[in-house]
C-alpha positions in Angstrom: -103.5 -161.6 -71.3 -100.8 -159.6 -73.8 -102.7 -156.5 -73.0 -103.1 -156.8 -69.4 -99.1 -157.6 -69.1 -98.3 -154.5 -70.4 -100.8 -152.5 -68.8 -99.4 -154.0 -65.5 -95.9 -153.4 -66.2 -96.5 -149.5 -67.5 -99.5 -148.2 -65.8 -99.6 -149.2 -62.3 -99.8 -147.5 -60.1 -102.3 -144.8 -61.6 -104.1 -142.1 -60.5 -107.8 -142.1 -62.3 -108.4 -138.1 -63.4 -111.5 -138.6 -65.8 -114.1 -141.0 -66.8 -115.7 -139.9 -70.3 -118.2 -142.5 -72.3 -117.0 -142.2 -76.1 -120.2 -143.9 -77.3 -122.6 -146.8 -76.3 -120.3 -149.3 -76.0 -116.9 -147.8 -74.8 -115.6 -145.8 -71.8 -112.5 -144.2 -71.5 -110.5 -143.5 -68.1 -107.6 -141.0 -68.0 -105.0 -142.6 -66.0 -101.9 -140.4 -64.9 -98.5 -142.3 -63.7 -95.2 -140.7 -62.5 -94.2 -140.8 -66.5 -97.0 -141.1 -68.5 -100.9 -140.0 -69.0 -103.0 -141.8 -71.0 -106.8 -143.1 -71.8 -107.6 -146.7 -70.9 -110.5 -148.2 -73.2 -112.9 -150.7 -72.1 -115.0 -151.4 -74.4 -118.0 -154.2 -74.1 -118.8 -153.7 -78.0 -120.4 -157.2 -79.3 -117.7 -157.7 -82.0 -114.7 -155.1 -80.4 -114.8 -155.9 -77.1 -111.2 -154.8 -75.6 -109.4 -153.3 -73.0 -106.2 -151.3 -73.8 -104.7 -147.7 -73.8 -106.3 -146.1 -77.1 -107.0 -142.4 -78.3 -108.2 -139.7 -76.6 -112.3 -139.6 -76.8 -113.6 -136.9 -78.8 -114.4 -133.5 -76.9 -118.1 -132.9 -76.2 -120.9 -133.3 -73.8 -121.0 -136.9 -71.9 -124.5 -137.6 -71.3 -124.5 -141.2 -70.3 -125.3 -142.5 -67.1 -122.9 -145.2 -66.9 -119.9 -142.8 -67.1 -121.4 -140.4 -64.5 -121.6 -143.1 -62.2 -118.2 -144.2 -62.5 -116.9 -140.4 -62.7 -118.8 -140.0 -59.0 -117.4 -143.0 -57.4 -113.6 -143.4 -59.0 -112.3 -139.9 -59.8 -109.5 -139.0 -57.6 -108.6 -142.5 -56.8 -105.8 -145.0 -57.6 -105.8 -148.1 -60.1 -103.8 -150.7 -57.9 -103.8 -154.0 -59.7 -105.0 -155.5 -62.9 -105.7 -159.3 -62.3 -107.7 -162.0 -64.2 -110.5 -163.3 -61.9 -109.4 -166.9 -62.5 -106.8 -168.9 -64.7 -108.4 -169.2 -68.2 -111.2 -166.7 -67.7 -111.7 -163.6 -70.0 -112.7 -161.6 -67.1 -110.4 -158.9 -65.7 -110.4 -157.1 -62.5 -109.3 -153.6 -61.9 -108.8 -152.9 -58.3 -109.0 -149.6 -57.1 -108.4 -147.9 -53.8 -107.4 -144.6 -52.2 -103.6 -145.1 -52.9 -101.1 -148.1 -53.5 -101.1 -150.3 -50.8 -104.2 -149.1 -49.5 -107.4 -151.5 -49.1 -109.3 -152.1 -52.4 -112.7 -150.0 -52.3 -114.0 -150.4 -55.8 -113.8 -153.0 -58.3 -114.3 -152.8 -62.1 -114.8 -156.2 -64.0 -114.3 -156.1 -67.8 -116.0 -159.0 -69.3 -114.4 -159.9 -72.5 -116.9 -162.3 -73.8 -118.3 -161.4 -77.3 -121.9 -160.6 -77.3 -122.2 -161.2 -73.6 -119.3 -158.3 -73.2 -119.9 -156.2 -69.9 -118.2 -153.5 -67.7 -119.4 -153.9 -64.0 -118.5 -151.5 -60.8 -118.8 -153.1 -57.6 -117.9 -151.9 -54.2 -115.5 -153.8 -52.0 -118.2 -156.3 -50.7 -118.5 -157.0 -54.6 -122.1 -155.9 -54.5 -123.1 -154.2 -58.0 -123.4 -150.5 -58.0 -123.7 -149.9 -61.8 -123.2 -151.9 -65.1 -122.7 -151.1 -68.5 -125.4 -153.4 -69.7 -128.0 -154.5 -66.9 -129.5 -158.2 -67.6 -132.9 -158.7 -66.0 -134.1 -161.9 -64.5 -136.3 -162.3 -67.5 -133.3 -162.0 -69.8 -131.4 -164.5 -68.1 -132.2 -166.9 -65.5 -128.7 -168.2 -65.0 -127.2 -164.7 -64.5 -128.9 -161.8 -63.9 -127.0 -158.2 -63.6 -129.0 -155.7 -61.7 -128.0 -153.0 -59.6 -127.9 -154.0 -55.9 -127.5 -157.7 -56.5 -123.9 -159.3 -55.6 -121.4 -160.1 -58.6 -121.2 -163.3 -59.7 -118.6 -164.4 -62.0 -119.8 -166.2 -65.5 -120.7 -169.8 -65.5 -117.7 -171.9 -65.0 -116.5 -173.6 -67.9 -116.0 -177.6 -68.1 -113.8 -178.1 -70.7 -110.2 -179.2 -70.1 -107.4 -176.3 -69.5 -104.7 -176.5 -71.8 -101.4 -177.2 -70.1 -97.9 -177.1 -71.0 -97.3 -180.8 -69.1 -99.7 -182.2 -71.1 -98.1 -185.2 -72.9 -98.4 -185.3 -76.9 -99.8 -188.5 -76.8 -102.6 -187.4 -74.6 -103.0 -184.2 -76.3 -103.3 -186.0 -79.8 -106.0 -188.5 -78.5 -108.0 -185.6 -76.8 -108.3 -183.6 -80.1 -108.7 -186.6 -82.1 -111.0 -188.8 -80.3 -114.4 -187.9 -82.1 -113.1 -187.3 -85.8 -114.0 -184.2 -87.2 -112.8 -181.0 -88.7 -109.5 -179.5 -86.9 -110.6 -176.3 -85.9 -114.0 -177.7 -84.4 -112.4 -180.3 -82.5 -109.9 -177.8 -81.0 -112.3 -175.4 -80.1 -114.8 -178.2 -78.5 -111.9 -180.2 -76.5 -110.1 -177.0 -74.6 -111.2 -173.7 -73.2 -109.7 -170.4 -73.8 -109.3 -170.8 -77.7 -111.0 -168.4 -80.0 -112.0 -169.3 -83.7 -109.1 -166.7 -84.7 -106.6 -168.2 -82.5 -107.1 -171.4 -84.1 -107.3 -170.2 -87.4 -104.1 -168.1 -86.7 -102.4 -171.5 -85.4 -103.3 -173.6 -88.2 -102.6 -171.0 -90.8 -98.8 -171.2 -89.2 -98.5 -174.8 -89.9 -100.1 -174.6 -93.0 -103.4 -176.6 -92.4 -106.9 -175.8 -93.3 -109.3 -175.4 -90.6 -111.9 -177.9 -92.4 -109.3 -180.6 -92.5 -110.3 -184.1 -90.9 -108.5 -185.3 -87.7 -108.3 -188.7 -89.4 -106.6 -187.5 -92.7 -103.7 -185.8 -90.6 -100.2 -187.2 -90.8 -98.2 -188.0 -87.7 -95.8 -185.0 -88.9 -98.8 -182.6 -89.1 -99.7 -183.7 -85.5 -96.4 -182.7 -84.7 -96.0 -179.5 -86.0 -99.5 -178.4 -84.7 -98.3 -179.5 -81.0 -95.2 -177.4 -81.2 -97.4 -174.7 -82.5 -99.6 -175.2 -79.3 -96.7 -175.5 -77.1 -95.1 -172.2 -78.1 -98.8 -170.5 -77.5 -98.9 -171.7 -73.9 -95.0 -171.0 -73.5 -95.9 -167.3 -74.3 -98.7 -167.1 -72.0 -96.6 -169.0 -69.1 -93.9 -166.6 -69.6 -95.4 -163.3 -70.5 -93.5 -163.0 -73.5 -95.6 -161.4 -76.4 -94.4 -160.2 -80.2 -97.2 -158.0 -81.4 -97.6 -157.6 -85.1 -99.8 -157.2 -88.1 -100.2 -160.0 -90.5 -102.1 -160.4 -93.6 -104.5 -162.8 -94.7 -106.9 -161.5 -97.0 -107.9 -158.7 -94.6 -105.3 -156.9 -92.4 -105.2 -158.9 -89.0 -103.1 -158.7 -85.9 -101.1 -161.4 -83.6 -99.5 -161.0 -80.3 -97.3 -164.1 -80.6 -94.9 -163.5 -83.6 -97.1 -165.7 -85.9 -96.7 -164.7 -89.8 -95.9 -160.7 -88.6 -95.3 -158.5 -91.8 -94.8 -155.5 -89.9 -94.1 -155.3 -86.2 -96.0 -153.2 -83.7 -94.9 -150.8 -81.3 -96.7 -152.1 -78.6 -99.9 -154.6 -78.1 -101.9 -151.1 -76.7 -101.5 -149.5 -79.8 -102.0 -152.7 -81.9 -105.4 -153.2 -80.4 -106.1 -149.5 -80.5 -105.3 -149.2 -84.3 -107.1 -152.5 -85.2 -110.2 -151.9 -83.3 -110.6 -148.2 -84.5 -110.1 -149.5 -88.2 -112.5 -152.0 -88.0 -115.2 -150.1 -86.2 -114.8 -147.1 -88.5 -115.2 -149.5 -91.3 -118.2 -150.7 -90.0 -119.9 -147.4 -89.1 -118.8 -146.3 -92.3 -120.6 -148.8 -93.8 -124.0 -148.3 -92.2 -123.7 -144.5 -92.1 -123.1 -144.3 -96.0 -125.8 -146.6 -96.6 -128.3 -144.8 -94.4 -127.6 -141.4 -96.1 -127.9 -142.9 -99.4 -131.0 -144.4 -98.7 -132.2 -140.9 -97.3 -131.1 -139.0 -100.2 -132.3 -141.6 -102.6 -135.6 -141.4 -101.0 -136.0 -137.8 -101.2 -134.6 -137.5 -104.8 -137.4 -140.0 -105.9 -140.1 -137.8 -104.4 -138.8 -134.7 -105.7 -138.6 -136.1 -109.3 -142.0 -137.2 -109.3 -143.1 -133.8 -108.3 -140.9 -132.2 -110.9 -142.8 -134.4 -113.3 -146.3 -133.5 -112.1 -145.0 -129.7 -112.6 -143.9 -130.3 -116.1 -146.9 -132.3 -117.0 -149.2 -129.2 -115.8 -146.7 -126.7 -117.5 -147.0 -128.9 -121.1 -150.9 -128.7 -120.4 -150.7 -124.9 -120.1 -148.8 -124.7 -123.2 -152.0 -125.2 -124.7 -153.9 -121.9 -123.3 -153.4 -120.0 -126.4 -155.1 -122.8 -128.2 -158.2 -122.4 -126.0 -158.3 -118.6 -126.8 -157.7 -119.0 -130.6 -160.8 -121.4 -130.6 -162.9 -119.1 -128.7 -162.0 -116.1 -130.8 -162.9 -118.3 -134.2 -166.3 -119.2 -132.7 -167.3 -115.7 -131.7 -166.5 -114.6 -135.2 -168.7 -116.9 -136.5 -171.5 -117.1 -134.2 -174.3 -117.4 -137.2 -172.9 -120.5 -138.2 -173.7 -122.4 -135.2 -176.9 -124.4 -135.1 -178.6 -126.0 -132.2 -177.3 -129.3 -131.2 -174.2 -129.0 -133.1 -171.2 -131.2 -131.6 -168.6 -130.0 -134.2 -168.3 -127.0 -136.3 -165.5 -126.3 -139.1 -164.4 -122.9 -139.6 -161.6 -121.4 -141.7 -158.8 -120.3 -139.3 -157.7 -116.8 -139.2 -153.7 -117.3 -139.2 -153.5 -120.4 -141.6 -156.6 -119.9 -143.8 -156.9 -124.1 -143.4 -160.2 -125.5 -141.9 -160.3 -126.2 -138.2 -162.9 -128.4 -136.6 -164.0 -127.2 -133.4 -165.4 -129.8 -131.0 -168.6 -128.3 -129.1 -170.5 -129.1 -126.4 -174.0 -130.0 -127.6 -175.7 -128.7 -124.6 -174.5 -125.1 -124.6 -174.9 -122.5 -127.5 -172.1 -120.9 -129.2 -171.3 -117.9 -126.5 -171.3 -120.7 -123.8 -169.0 -122.7 -125.6 -166.8 -119.9 -126.3 -166.8 -118.5 -122.7 -165.7 -121.9 -121.1 -162.6 -121.7 -123.7 -161.8 -118.4 -122.7 -162.2 -119.5 -119.0 -159.9 -122.4 -119.6 -157.5 -120.3 -121.3 -157.1 -117.8 -118.2 -157.1 -121.1 -115.9 -154.0 -122.2 -117.6 -152.3 -119.1 -118.0 -152.7 -118.5 -114.1 -151.5 -121.8 -113.6 -148.2 -121.6 -115.8 -147.6 -118.5 -113.5 -147.9 -120.3 -110.1 -146.4 -123.6 -111.2 -143.0 -122.3 -112.9 -141.4 -120.9 -109.9 -142.6 -124.2 -108.2 -140.6 -126.1 -110.5 -137.5 -124.2 -110.2 -137.3 -124.6 -106.3 -137.8 -128.2 -106.8 -135.0 -128.3 -109.5 -132.7 -126.5 -107.2 -133.5 -128.9 -104.5 -132.7 -131.8 -106.8 -129.5 -130.5 -107.8 -128.4 -129.8 -104.5 -129.3 -133.4 -103.1 -127.4 -134.8 -106.5 -124.4 -132.8 -105.3 -124.6 -134.5 -101.9 -125.2 -137.9 -103.5 -122.1 -137.2 -105.4 -120.3 -136.7 -102.5 -121.3 -139.8 -101.1 -120.7 -141.8 -103.8 -117.3 -140.6 -103.8 -116.6 -142.2 -100.6 -116.6 -145.7 -102.1 -114.4 -147.5 -99.1 -113.2 -146.8 -96.0 -109.6 -145.8 -95.7 -109.1 -143.5 -92.3 -111.0 -141.5 -89.9 -111.2 -138.4 -92.1 -113.7 -140.8 -94.6 -116.1 -141.3 -91.4 -116.1 -137.7 -90.7 -117.1 -136.5 -94.2 -120.1 -138.7 -93.9 -120.7 -137.1 -90.3 -120.5 -133.7 -92.0 -122.8 -134.6 -94.7 -125.2 -135.7 -91.9 -125.0 -132.7 -90.0 -125.6 -130.8 -93.0 -128.9 -133.0 -94.0 -130.0 -132.2 -90.4 -129.8 -128.4 -90.9 -131.5 -128.6 -94.2 -134.2 -130.7 -92.7 -133.8 -134.0 -94.6 -132.8 -135.7 -91.2 -134.9 -135.5 -88.0 -133.1 -133.8 -85.2 -134.4 -136.6 -82.7 -132.3 -139.1 -84.9 -129.0 -137.4 -84.2 -126.7 -137.0 -81.3 -124.8 -133.7 -81.9 -121.2 -134.1 -81.4 -118.4 -131.1 -81.6 -117.1 -130.6 -85.1 -113.6 -131.7 -86.0 -111.8 -130.0 -88.6 -111.1 -132.7 -91.9 -108.5 -131.9 -94.3 -109.4 -131.1 -98.1 -108.2 -133.9 -100.3 -104.6 -132.7 -101.5 -102.4 -133.3 -104.8 -99.9 -131.7 -106.5 -99.6 -131.1 -110.3 -97.0 -132.0 -112.8 -95.2 -128.6 -112.1 -95.6 -128.9 -108.2 -98.7 -126.5 -107.5 -101.0 -127.5 -104.9 -104.3 -128.7 -105.6 -107.3 -128.9 -103.2 -110.6 -130.8 -103.5 -113.4 -130.5 -101.5 -114.5 -133.4 -99.7 -118.3 -132.6 -99.1 -120.5 -129.2 -99.8 -119.5 -127.8 -96.6 -115.9 -128.0 -97.5 -116.7 -127.0 -101.3 -117.5 -123.7 -99.5 -115.0 -123.5 -97.6 -112.4 -124.2 -100.1 -114.2 -121.7 -102.8 -115.1 -118.8 -99.9 -112.5 -118.9 -97.5 -109.2 -120.9 -98.9 -109.3 -119.5 -102.3 -107.4 -116.6 -103.0 -107.6 -114.0 -106.0 -104.6 -115.8 -107.9 -106.4 -119.3 -107.9 -107.9 -121.5 -110.8 -111.6 -123.0 -109.6 -112.4 -126.2 -111.4 -116.0 -127.7 -111.5 -117.6 -130.2 -113.9 -120.0 -128.5 -116.2 -123.8 -129.3 -115.2 -122.7 -132.5 -113.2 -122.5 -132.6 -109.6 -118.9 -132.8 -108.3 -116.4 -131.4 -106.1 -115.0 -128.1 -106.2 -111.4 -128.0 -107.2 -108.9 -125.2 -106.4 -105.6 -125.0 -108.3 -103.3 -123.0 -106.1 -101.3 -120.4 -107.8 -98.8 -117.4 -106.6 -99.3 -113.8 -108.2 -98.5 -113.6 -111.5 -98.1 -117.3 -112.1 -99.5 -119.0 -115.2 -100.0 -122.9 -115.3 -98.8 -125.3 -117.8 -101.2 -126.7 -120.1 -100.5 -130.2 -118.3 -101.4 -128.6 -114.9 -104.7 -127.3 -116.1 -105.4 -130.6 -117.6 -104.3 -132.6 -114.4 -106.7 -130.3 -112.4 -109.6 -131.0 -114.7 -109.0 -134.4 -114.8 -109.4 -134.5 -111.0 -112.5 -132.2 -111.0 -114.0 -135.1 -113.2 -112.6 -138.0 -111.1 -114.2 -136.4 -108.4 -117.7 -136.0 -109.6 -120.6 -138.3 -110.6 -119.1 -138.6 -114.3 -116.1 -140.5 -112.9 -116.6 -143.6 -114.9 -116.8 -141.7 -118.0 -114.4 -141.4 -121.0 -114.4 -137.5 -121.6 -116.2 -134.9 -119.2 -116.3 -131.4 -119.8 -115.0 -129.2 -117.2 -115.6 -125.6 -116.7 -112.8 -123.4 -115.0 -112.4 -119.8 -113.9 -110.7 -117.4 -111.5 -111.8 -117.9 -108.1 -113.0 -114.2 -107.8 -115.6 -115.2 -110.5 -117.5 -117.5 -108.4 -120.5 -116.3 -106.2 -122.7 -117.8 -103.6 -126.5 -116.5 -104.5 -128.2 -115.6 -101.5 -130.2 -118.1 -99.8 -128.3 -120.9 -101.7 -127.7 -124.3 -100.2 -124.0 -125.7 -99.0 -121.9 -126.2 -102.1 -124.3 -124.3 -104.5 -122.9 -121.6 -106.6 -122.8 -119.6 -109.7 -119.8 -118.4 -112.0 -118.8 -116.3 -114.9 -116.2 -115.8 -117.4 -115.9 -119.6 -117.3 -114.1 -121.6 -119.7 -114.2 -125.5 -120.8 -111.7 -127.8 -121.0 -112.4 -131.5 -121.7 -111.1 -134.3 -119.0 -110.3 -137.8 -118.5 -111.2 -139.1 -115.1 -109.7 -142.3 -115.7 -106.2 -140.7 -116.3 -105.7 -139.8 -112.8 -107.0 -143.0 -111.3 -103.7 -144.6 -110.6 -102.6 -141.6 -108.8 -105.7 -141.3 -106.6 -105.3 -145.0 -105.4 -101.3 -144.5 -104.9 -102.2 -141.6 -102.7 -104.9 -143.2 -100.6 -102.7 -146.1 -100.1 -100.0 -143.6 -98.7 
């Protein structure tokens, strides 16, 4: 109601200029009034259904059928009215016509009902033209939603409607009729209440949700009833106070209860809250997906590397077989039929050496078998060595990717999610992700991590392999210093310097500490960090993203824990 109240006062009438579907659960409608242009977000997400003016959708191809149908029918028309279909129903009717005061040609019904949320387009006769989520008769015999059907509102609720005219005594009797937890009884006995609203209401009067109605004192009942009345008055007068409140996790209110930071308006409040919540949810899912994918590939590669290493260790015995064959060929006269072992004096050490023979072969045949074994192991080494090096390079690359993912421990802002998308894009290009699992979006520029050294020099840190390459080979100048943990996966760090400038020791230490912090060795006490001039860093031909070689490096010991507070303070800002 708070959102629609603002929309009516600020965005009616409005011309519909564009319709773009942001993702599987949200469509954005570009509205233009005489004074403003904005994007109306209609979301049917199971945990984040909403209607509000939000941020513009990302640029890129929109291939969703639902938005194409909306675009075809609504582009160039006017949004005339925004009305609930009935009192105490969470279904909003966006009425659309040729121009203000003209007859209504289209209805867009926005149903904000948790996991049953939906957005449905109907014509003037209320016949469904398209729906964000179609429901077949097999899925629901109560209310199927199919193209061509007549639009039917959600089933009518039978709980009593909250009313300002209701007396305290009647309200108290209604809530306490069947003793039980306060939160459950409020939700059960009245419509129009959500769990979040009840929790906010009880928090305002310092009552716990599980408190039994039998234990409430008369003063508690009166305080709660007053808050109940305040809520109904705000709805009746369309008077709202949007703001941020803190209760364990960041939450909001439009009723002025427990506000810590006022919000500009309800639209901004809803857009920021749900963008943060959805961003965090997607971030966790994508981070887990990437971690599992990289972990699985690393496990396979480590197994392959161990096999190659075992083969190389076996090939180290090649010379032993040749020595045995030479020794036996030099003492053929000592061999006798049926011998299983033969002890001879070694050429080099002069010590006795026992040879294990195949009694079914003569001396020459035993020697020939050892010569063949020697040649086979030599060939094996020549073939396995480059294979092992390739696998080790791939392991080093994936460990670098893994370190970039691990650095993103928690979701702080949109850049964190974009960084994960960047890593996913990179893994797709490197054929670690099947292309069919991914829907390509246009790239978005992500800022480097940025800090200031004690003397005021700028310090830039790459968030992932793509950024590491950009930082080292596009951003760096000949005067900058390049830092990286020694033989440990981590970010590229650049200390920006002017021509002829010499950084102080504390600047060097700070840059090294940061390089250690943004690496796999973050929890270590001391970490070796190499540094060199950026012009001494090279990318080998055919190397994977983020992988470089360097020369003229020097080592400095870093303490990643020394900059932990600085990093946390920066992220909070």
